[in-house]
VEXMAR-826573 format. One record per residue (C-alpha): residue number from 1; z negated, x negated, y. Coordinates in nm, 4 decimals, always signed. Layout:
 resi        w        u        v
  NUM        Z        X        Y
...
This chain:
 resi        w        u        v
    1  +3.8489  -5.9601  +4.4448
    2  +3.7927  -6.2328  +4.1820
    3  +4.0445  -6.5197  +4.2723
    4  +4.0138  -6.6876  +3.9595
    5  +4.1877  -6.4265  +3.7300
    6  +4.5749  -6.4146  +3.6821
    7  +4.7853  -6.1688  +3.7874
    8  +4.8640  -6.0783  +3.3966
    9  +4.4866  -6.0212  +3.3763
   10  +4.4553  -5.8356  +3.6780
   11  +4.7834  -5.6318  +3.7261
   12  +4.8337  -5.3333  +3.4063
   13  +5.2047  -5.2842  +3.5153
   14  +5.4354  -5.5395  +3.3468
   15  +5.6703  -5.3441  +3.1094
   16  +5.4884  -5.4357  +2.8258
   17  +5.1771  -5.2184  +2.9091
   18  +5.3575  -4.9176  +3.0075
   19  +5.5409  -4.9610  +2.6549
   20  +5.2308  -4.9484  +2.5082
   21  +5.1100  -4.6639  +2.6748
   22  +5.4382  -4.4476  +2.6285
   23  +5.4178  -4.5383  +2.2449
   24  +5.0213  -4.4226  +2.2693
   25  +5.1183  -4.0843  +2.3871
   26  +5.4064  -4.0985  +2.1537
   27  +5.1600  -4.1510  +1.8145
   28  +4.8632  -3.9255  +1.9779
   29  +4.6657  -4.2327  +2.0868
   30  +4.6864  -4.3727  +1.7264
   31  +4.7536  -4.7384  +1.8286
   32  +4.4486  -4.9656  +1.7583
   33  +4.3008  -5.0832  +2.0287
   34  +4.0069  -5.3345  +2.1629
   35  +3.6903  -5.2622  +2.2561
   36  +3.6132  -4.8673  +2.3591
   37  +3.9720  -4.7513  +2.3045
   38  +3.9631  -4.6391  +1.9218
   39  +3.6406  -4.3813  +2.0444
   40  +3.7408  -4.3154  +2.3781
   41  +3.5704  -4.0841  +2.5095
   42  +3.2613  -4.2119  +2.4067
   43  +2.9493  -3.9973  +2.3818
   44  +2.8346  -4.0257  +2.7852
   45  +2.9692  -3.8784  +3.1143
   46  +3.2968  -3.9600  +3.2890
   47  +3.2774  -4.0490  +3.6242
   48  +3.5419  -3.9234  +3.8799
   49  +3.4782  -4.1130  +4.1987
   50  +3.6083  -3.9186  +4.4883
   51  +3.6778  -4.1083  +4.8292
   52  +3.5727  -3.8460  +5.0679
   53  +3.2466  -3.6618  +5.1408
   54  +3.1315  -3.3283  +4.9542
   55  +3.2623  -3.0111  +5.0696
   56  +3.6309  -3.0561  +5.2047
   57  +3.9648  -2.9546  +5.0001
   58  +4.0278  -3.2927  +4.8200
   59  +3.6283  -3.2643  +4.6652
   60  +3.6857  -2.9163  +4.6140
   61  +3.9920  -3.0069  +4.3990
   62  +3.8498  -3.3093  +4.2176
   63  +3.5723  -3.0625  +4.1257
   64  +3.7787  -2.8201  +3.9324
   65  +3.9681  -3.1060  +3.7591
   66  +3.6460  -3.2590  +3.6781
   67  +3.5782  -2.9165  +3.4925
   68  +3.9145  -2.8867  +3.3085
   69  +3.8696  -3.2226  +3.1537
   70  +3.5431  -3.1776  +3.0737
   71  +3.6650  -2.9093  +2.8523
   72  +3.9365  -3.1338  +2.7559
   73  +3.7739  -3.4356  +2.6694
   74  +3.4434  -3.3190  +2.5503
   75  +3.2823  -3.5102  +2.7508
   76  +3.0862  -3.4150  +3.1594
   77  +3.2981  -3.5244  +3.4161
   78  +3.0425  -3.6062  +3.7011
   79  +3.1696  -3.6154  +4.0706
   80  +3.0638  -3.9022  +4.2540
   81  +3.1270  -3.8589  +4.6491
   82  +3.1918  -4.2029  +4.8181
   83  +3.3080  -4.1697  +5.1567
   84  +3.3435  -4.3867  +5.4014
   85  +3.5605  -4.6576  +5.5120
   86  +3.8977  -4.4811  +5.4466
   87  +3.8277  -4.4871  +5.0929
   88  +3.7567  -4.8580  +5.0752
   89  +3.3883  -4.8085  +4.9105
   90  +3.5263  -4.5407  +4.6318
   91  +3.8521  -4.7659  +4.5487
   92  +3.6366  -5.0925  +4.5448
   93  +3.3816  -4.9833  +4.2829
   94  +3.6595  -4.8370  +4.0503
   95  +3.8391  -5.1420  +4.0993
   96  +3.5724  -5.3382  +3.9537
   97  +3.4088  -5.0751  +3.6807
   98  +3.4623  -5.1513  +3.2898
   99  +3.7968  -5.0894  +3.1940
  100  +3.6974  -4.8135  +2.9754
  101  +3.8086  -4.5143  +3.0665
  102  +3.4405  -4.3834  +3.1627
  103  +3.5033  -4.4441  +3.5700
  104  +3.8222  -4.3172  +3.7358
  105  +3.9359  -4.2727  +4.1267
  106  +4.0861  -3.9575  +4.2446
  107  +4.3580  -4.0613  +4.5208
  108  +4.5471  -3.9052  +4.7631
  109  +4.8654  -4.0528  +4.9532
  110  +4.6022  -4.2406  +5.2065
  111  +4.5365  -4.4584  +4.9142
  112  +4.8910  -4.6059  +4.9742
  113  +4.9323  -4.5507  +5.3477
  114  +4.6055  -4.7296  +5.4477
  115  +4.6667  -5.0175  +5.2494
  116  +5.0275  -5.0351  +5.4312
  117  +4.8242  -5.0349  +5.7502
  118  +4.5481  -5.2841  +5.6553
  119  +4.6185  -5.5880  +5.5335
  120  +4.2336  -5.6826  +5.4857
  121  +4.1424  -5.4675  +5.2211
  122  +3.9663  -5.6054  +4.9427
  123  +4.1866  -5.4984  +4.6532
  124  +4.5354  -5.4661  +4.5833
  125  +4.6357  -5.1037  +4.5211
  126  +4.9348  -5.1923  +4.2836
  127  +4.6966  -5.4647  +4.1191
  128  +4.3751  -5.3792  +4.1158
  129  +4.4550  -5.0332  +3.9880
  130  +4.5695  -4.8519  +3.6570
  131  +4.8110  -4.5748  +3.7459
  132  +4.7014  -4.2802  +3.5259
  133  +4.8333  -3.9574  +3.6194
  134  +5.0048  -3.7880  +3.9689
  135  +4.8525  -3.4255  +3.9803
  136  +5.0301  -3.2691  +4.2571
  137  +5.2213  -3.3103  +4.5742
  138  +5.2976  -3.0809  +4.9066
  139  +5.4075  -3.1170  +5.2390
  140  +5.2574  -3.1527  +5.5741
  141  +5.2887  -2.8919  +5.8754
  142  +5.3953  -2.9917  +6.1988
  143  +5.2095  -2.8081  +6.4453
  144  +5.1515  -2.8324  +6.8379
  145  +4.9337  -2.6465  +7.0985
  146  +5.0530  -2.3211  +7.1824
  147  +5.0401  -2.3930  +7.5392
  148  +5.3245  -2.6131  +7.5107
  149  +5.5576  -2.3459  +7.4713
  150  +5.7602  -2.5212  +7.1895
  151  +5.8598  -2.3373  +6.8969
  152  +6.1589  -2.5433  +6.7182
  153  +6.2233  -2.9310  +6.6489
  154  +6.5175  -2.9562  +6.8858
  155  +6.2701  -2.7951  +7.1866
  156  +6.0090  -3.0600  +7.0992
  157  +6.2316  -3.3638  +7.0520
  158  +6.4063  -3.2700  +7.3836
  159  +6.0525  -3.2664  +7.5643
  160  +5.9465  -3.6196  +7.4158
  161  +6.2953  -3.7469  +7.5317
  162  +6.2423  -3.6250  +7.8628
  163  +5.8674  -3.7400  +7.8963
  164  +5.8256  -4.0476  +7.6567
  165  +5.4937  -4.1173  +7.5546
  166  +5.3354  -3.7914  +7.7782
  167  +5.2310  -3.6232  +7.4673
  168  +4.9267  -3.6840  +7.2299
  169  +4.9487  -3.6757  +6.8755
  170  +4.5902  -3.6335  +6.6711
  171  +4.5402  -3.7912  +6.3431
  172  +4.2807  -3.8432  +6.0892
  173  +4.2674  -4.1713  +6.1136
  174  +4.4804  -4.5276  +6.1456
  175  +4.6481  -4.5561  +5.8677
  176  +4.6316  -4.2062  +5.7406
  177  +4.9180  -3.9847  +5.6345
  178  +4.8636  -3.7649  +5.9231
  179  +4.8876  -4.0878  +6.1236
  180  +5.2394  -4.2715  +5.9858
  181  +5.4188  -3.9160  +5.9660
  182  +5.4064  -3.9360  +6.3318
  183  +5.5453  -4.2752  +6.3440
  184  +5.7914  -4.2374  +6.0869
  185  +5.9278  -3.8978  +6.2969
  186  +5.9057  -4.1225  +6.6428
  187  +6.1225  -4.3405  +6.4269
  188  +6.3800  -4.1160  +6.3104
  189  +6.4080  -4.0006  +6.6431
  190  +6.3796  -4.2674  +6.8693
  191  +6.0820  -4.0638  +7.0636
  192  +5.7376  -4.1993  +7.1875
  193  +5.4046  -4.0189  +7.1572
  194  +5.0507  -4.1330  +7.2375
  195  +4.8431  -4.1820  +6.9297
  196  +4.4595  -4.0221  +6.9326
  197  +4.2936  -4.1088  +6.6100
  198  +3.9711  -3.9499  +6.4918
  199  +3.7765  -3.9907  +6.1989
  200  +3.8731  -3.6870  +5.9987
  201  +4.0693  -3.3628  +6.0034
  202  +3.8148  -3.1288  +6.1504
  203  +3.7384  -3.3287  +6.5188
  204  +4.1282  -3.3832  +6.5260
  205  +4.2477  -3.0350  +6.5078
  206  +3.9581  -2.9181  +6.7658
  207  +4.1154  -3.1463  +7.0238
  208  +4.4589  -3.0015  +6.9173
  209  +4.3328  -2.6654  +7.0287
  210  +4.1268  -2.7590  +7.3192
  211  +4.4653  -2.9780  +7.4526
  212  +4.3430  -3.2651  +7.3975
  213  +4.5989  -3.3536  +7.1933
  214  +4.8816  -3.1332  +7.1460
  215  +5.0710  -3.2831  +6.8387
  216  +4.9772  -3.3069  +6.4900
  217  +5.1287  -3.3656  +6.1115
  218  +4.8479  -3.1827  +5.9565
  219  +4.7821  -3.1601  +5.5887
  220  +4.8150  -2.7815  +5.4599
  221  +4.4238  -2.7411  +5.3566
  222  +4.3026  -2.8672  +5.7357
  223  +4.5261  -2.6511  +5.9487
  224  +4.6181  -2.3159  +5.7490
  225  +4.3284  -2.1115  +5.8985
  226  +4.4839  -2.1821  +6.2690
  227  +4.8172  -2.1303  +6.1734
  228  +4.7795  -1.7870  +6.0212
  229  +4.5488  -1.7033  +6.2686
  230  +4.7996  -1.7773  +6.5269
  231  +4.5983  -2.0584  +6.7402
  232  +4.8503  -2.2994  +6.6753
  233  +5.2188  -2.3165  +6.7112
  234  +5.4038  -2.4140  +6.3746
  235  +5.7302  -2.5340  +6.3922
  236  +5.8411  -2.7385  +6.0649
  237  +5.7456  -2.8618  +5.7147
  238  +5.7585  -3.2027  +5.6315
  239  +5.9349  -3.2312  +5.2994
  240  +6.3065  -3.2162  +5.2033
  241  +6.2870  -2.8627  +5.1545
  242  +6.0736  -2.5644  +5.3232
  243  +5.6878  -2.4893  +5.2767
  244  +5.6548  -2.1937  +5.0068
  245  +5.3855  -2.0611  +5.2491
  246  +5.6008  -2.0511  +5.5369
  247  +5.9661  -2.0187  +5.4209
  248  +6.1101  -1.8825  +5.7463
  249  +6.0021  -2.2187  +5.8926
  250  +6.2745  -2.5003  +5.8705
  251  +6.2215  -2.8333  +5.7409
  252  +6.1966  -3.1422  +5.9856
  253  +6.5318  -3.2514  +5.7849
  254  +6.7034  -2.9159  +5.8114
  255  +6.6275  -2.9021  +6.1826
  256  +6.8748  -3.2701  +6.2361
  257  +6.6176  -3.5303  +6.1583
  258  +6.7714  -3.7694  +5.9212
  259  +6.5945  -3.9040  +5.6241
  260  +6.2392  -3.7492  +5.7260
  261  +6.1030  -3.6302  +5.3620
  262  +5.7292  -3.6569  +5.4021
  263  +5.4411  -3.5265  +5.1266
  264  +5.1103  -3.5628  +5.0832
  265  +4.9453  -3.6445  +4.6866
  266  +4.6767  -3.6446  +4.4662
  267  +4.6424  -3.8591  +4.1425
  268  +4.3909  -4.0390  +3.9545
  269  +4.3785  -4.4052  +3.8753
  270  +4.1456  -4.6388  +3.6460
  271  +4.0361  -4.9837  +3.6854
  272  +4.2553  -5.2746  +3.5950
  273  +4.2898  -5.3510  +3.2024
  274  +4.2534  -5.0017  +3.1192
  275  +4.3797  -5.0083  +2.7286
  276  +4.6915  -4.8149  +2.7165
  277  +4.5710  -4.5829  +2.4478
  278  +4.2638  -4.4731  +2.6670
  279  +4.5285  -4.4051  +2.9463
  280  +4.7726  -4.2438  +2.7327
  281  +4.4640  -3.9928  +2.6279
  282  +4.3589  -3.9377  +3.0172
  283  +4.7450  -3.8955  +3.0767
  284  +4.7689  -3.6273  +2.8691
  285  +4.4422  -3.4121  +2.9497
  286  +4.5265  -3.4616  +3.3281
  287  +4.8944  -3.3573  +3.2909
  288  +4.7535  -3.0469  +3.0948
  289  +4.4825  -2.9496  +3.3586
  290  +4.7027  -2.9829  +3.6038
  291  +4.9106  -2.7509  +3.4853
  292  +4.6019  -2.4948  +3.4378
  293  +4.6363  -2.1677  +3.5772
  294  +4.3483  -2.2707  +3.7939
  295  +4.4815  -2.5932  +3.9516
  296  +4.8746  -2.4253  +3.9667
  297  +4.7067  -2.1540  +4.2130
  298  +4.5393  -2.4138  +4.3943
  299  +4.8373  -2.5862  +4.4639
  300  +5.0281  -2.2491  +4.5516
  301  +4.7529  -2.1862  +4.7800
  302  +4.8417  -2.5080  +4.9363
  303  +5.1924  -2.4944  +4.9277
  304  +5.1995  -2.7576  +4.6769
  305  +5.3273  -2.8286  +4.2900
  306  +5.1971  -2.9816  +4.0355
  307  +5.3107  -3.2925  +3.8651
  308  +5.3552  -3.3472  +3.5163
  309  +5.4437  -3.7390  +3.4543
  310  +5.3449  -4.0457  +3.2819
  311  +5.1856  -4.3793  +3.4404
  312  +5.5219  -4.5386  +3.4590
  313  +5.6271  -4.2703  +3.6739
  314  +5.3311  -4.2693  +3.9168
  315  +5.3251  -4.6324  +3.9008
  316  +5.6855  -4.6444  +4.0607
  317  +5.5746  -4.3612  +4.3046
  318  +5.3007  -4.6281  +4.4587
  319  +5.5571  -4.8954  +4.4498
  320  +5.8274  -4.6923  +4.6209
  321  +5.5756  -4.5070  +4.9042
  322  +5.3822  -4.8922  +4.9484
  323  +5.7197  -5.0044  +5.0213
  324  +5.8431  -4.6867  +5.2465
  325  +5.5446  -4.6733  +5.4793
  326  +5.4926  -5.0695  +5.5080
  327  +5.8698  -5.0394  +5.6333
  328  +5.7283  -4.7965  +5.8774
  329  +5.4334  -4.9658  +6.0002
  330  +5.6485  -5.3027  +6.0473
  331  +5.9058  -5.0985  +6.2603
  332  +5.6650  -4.9454  +6.4841
  333  +5.4885  -5.2636  +6.5536
  334  +5.1680  -5.1523  +6.4602
  335  +4.8565  -5.3732  +6.4633
  336  +4.7512  -5.4354  +6.1267
  337  +4.3613  -5.5378  +6.0722
């Protein structure tokens, strides 16, 4: 990170910046702007950097979005998979890119939870990126190994209280949404479990099914097949409302756990200093893509909902989530790396 830059130069999240975006949205990008903003998009591809390897659920969503943005912006949108280091490699690449709208980062909830857990990230998620648009949001699913014989949240809490630390919860990695969702659950219920972090969700699912782990706060795409195949026990959704895919299952809050509303989400950010007219043009295109039949169906299949909002809305959500997860990390006593 270039420490010679001022916050004003690096942080596109002041009120004047978002007022300029709002004006650009209202005027259809008619505001004058410096550099490339007047000619966006230029006659060259847009790169959508995805911090995951090819072939997963997030990658598939990003590729669907890329096709729709190609149609709306008139330029090819190339997906660049930069997996590894918990998304740090991809994020750092975009944070240093030219702010001309041709390099974008596909982010998920782990973009924020990793920042809440890791003090040594080479970037600041609020200062070193320009929020553009949030695509959608959906719940996690609380699933258990079937051999436990537990079918409800009250039964689960009772087991945890009777044998503190005896059950293992698996996650897709330290600092992931699947990790911090469990930490928040333990705080809200005053219970204790042992964390088994993995490098990704696939090995976590395997050990959940084998019995090495007994608990998983899993994303829907990760665990949907196992739930439908009845090889794991679904007991609740993590959102405030019930899952649309499994309306017979209560939400965790509905089962008596106070202030528990956790979800995963997807969005797009760009480099810092992104001109307001470019941010506005991208915001419109991404919002329209999220409202398309193709993405609405994908979200519906995962029990999620599309989201339509401004860069200001997305920035406020990132700020609130980072603050909330940092409190969870602090209260849990997690050792920050």
